C-alpha positions as CSV (number, residue, x, y, z in Angstrom):
1,M,0.0,-0.5,0.2
2,A,1.3,3.2,-0.9
3,V,1.7,6.6,1.0
4,T,1.7,10.2,0.3
5,R,3.1,12.1,3.6
6,S,2.9,15.8,3.1
7,A,4.3,19.3,4.4
8,H,4.6,23.0,3.4
9,T,5.9,26.1,3.6
10,V,4.6,29.7,3.8
11,W,7.2,31.7,2.7
12,N,7.5,35.9,2.9
13,G,9.4,38.3,1.8
14,N,13.0,37.8,-0.8
15,L,15.8,35.3,0.4
16,M,17.8,36.9,2.4
17,E,15.5,38.9,4.7
18,G,12.2,36.6,3.9
19,S,11.5,34.1,6.3
20,G,9.2,31.1,6.2
21,N,6.7,28.6,8.3
22,T,7.2,24.5,7.3
23,T,4.4,22.6,8.6
24,L,4.1,19.3,9.2
25,D,1.1,18.3,7.8
26,T,0.4,14.8,7.8
27,S,1.8,14.1,11.1
28,G,0.4,17.5,12.9
29,L,3.4,18.0,14.7
30,G,3.9,21.0,14.1
31,T,5.9,24.6,12.6
32,F,8.9,25.2,12.7
33,D,10.6,28.9,11.0
34,V,12.9,28.5,8.3
35,T,15.0,31.7,7.6
36,W,17.9,32.0,5.0
37,K,19.9,33.4,7.9
38,A,19.3,29.3,10.1
39,R,20.5,27.9,7.2
40,S,23.6,29.6,5.4
41,E,24.6,30.0,9.4
42,A,23.7,29.9,13.4
43,A,20.2,28.2,13.6
44,E,19.2,30.6,16.4
45,G,15.6,28.4,17.2
46,K,15.2,27.5,13.3
47,T,15.2,24.7,11.6
48,S,16.7,24.1,8.2
49,P,15.8,21.9,4.8
50,E,19.2,20.3,5.6
51,E,17.8,19.5,9.3
52,L,15.4,18.5,8.2
53,I,16.7,16.0,5.8
54,A,18.8,15.2,8.7
55,A,16.2,13.8,10.6
56,A,14.2,11.6,7.4
57,H,17.6,10.1,6.7
58,S,18.7,9.1,10.9
59,A,15.4,7.8,11.0
60,C,15.5,5.6,7.9
61,F,18.8,4.6,7.7
62,S,17.9,3.1,11.6
63,M,14.7,1.1,10.3
64,A,16.8,-0.5,7.6
65,F,19.7,-1.3,9.7
66,S,17.2,-2.7,12.2
67,N,15.2,-4.3,9.2
68,A,19.0,-5.5,7.7
69,L,19.3,-7.2,11.6
70,A,16.1,-8.8,11.3
71,E,16.8,-10.6,7.9
72,A,19.9,-12.0,9.9
73,G,18.9,-13.1,13.1
74,H,19.3,-10.5,14.9
75,T,17.5,-8.0,17.2
76,A,19.6,-4.5,18.4
77,E,18.5,-3.5,21.9
78,E,19.6,-0.1,20.8
79,I,20.6,1.9,17.2
80,N,21.7,5.5,17.6
81,T,22.0,7.1,14.6
82,K,22.7,11.0,13.4
83,S,23.0,12.3,10.4
84,D,25.0,15.6,9.8
85,V,23.7,17.1,6.5
86,G,25.8,19.6,4.9
87,F,24.7,23.6,3.3
88,K,27.7,25.6,1.4
89,P,25.7,28.9,0.1
90,G,25.8,29.0,-3.7
91,V,27.2,25.3,-3.7
92,G,24.1,23.4,-1.8
93,I,24.0,20.3,-0.1
94,T,27.4,18.7,0.1
95,G,26.2,15.3,1.9
96,S,25.4,13.4,4.9
97,H,26.9,12.1,7.1
98,L,25.6,9.0,9.7
99,T,27.5,7.9,12.7
100,L,25.6,4.7,14.3
101,E,26.1,3.4,17.5
102,A,23.9,0.5,18.2
103,R,24.3,-2.5,21.0
104,V,23.5,-5.8,18.7
105,P,23.9,-8.7,21.2
106,G,25.3,-11.4,19.2
107,I,27.0,-10.0,16.1
108,S,29.8,-9.6,15.0
109,E,31.8,-6.8,13.9
110,E,32.4,-7.3,10.6
111,D,28.3,-8.8,10.3
112,F,28.2,-5.4,11.8
113,Q,29.7,-3.2,9.4
114,R,28.9,-5.6,6.3
115,I,24.6,-4.9,7.5
116,A,26.0,-1.1,8.4
117,G,26.4,-0.3,4.9
118,E,23.9,-2.5,3.3
119,A,21.6,0.1,5.2
120,K,23.3,2.5,4.4
121,T,23.0,1.7,1.0
122,G,19.0,0.4,0.6
123,C,17.1,2.6,3.0
124,P,14.6,4.9,0.5
125,V,16.2,8.3,1.8
126,S,19.6,7.2,1.1
127,A,18.1,6.0,-3.0
128,A,16.8,9.4,-3.0
129,L,20.4,11.3,-1.7
130,T,22.1,9.9,-4.6
131,G,23.3,13.3,-5.7
132,I,25.8,13.7,-2.4
133,D,27.8,11.9,-0.9
134,I,26.3,9.5,2.1
135,T,29.6,8.7,4.2
136,L,28.6,6.3,7.3
137,D,30.6,5.6,10.7
138,A,29.0,2.8,12.3
139,T,30.4,1.7,16.0
140,L,29.7,-1.9,18.1
141,K,28.8,-0.7,21.2
142,S,28.9,-3.6,23.8
């Protein structure tokens, strides 16, 4: 069953001095302020497209990794994934760096790294981001 998720943004003014609000329509979880300054300098309590992409990428990767572990006969006690999405004005989004720390009882380091790499490639958000570099540091915690 295919699903569609929706969000919308209302922007006022020009790029440099203007501002907007992005609303998560499907979930109704909130409306978030966005500005060029928050995107290209300090966030100062506002979000950016890159932060929203980072949230999507970390969530998607965690789900893909959990599923890949289950297919290999493992269950994680905890998966903690951070995504750092870079942005350079005039260039655009420069990449997404995933940092994974997970506790997975009974898995070898070799299998852990292999499954993490497969999840990085197989996650649907990674597939949507094929135009940027995606890197991964994965740490198996005991």
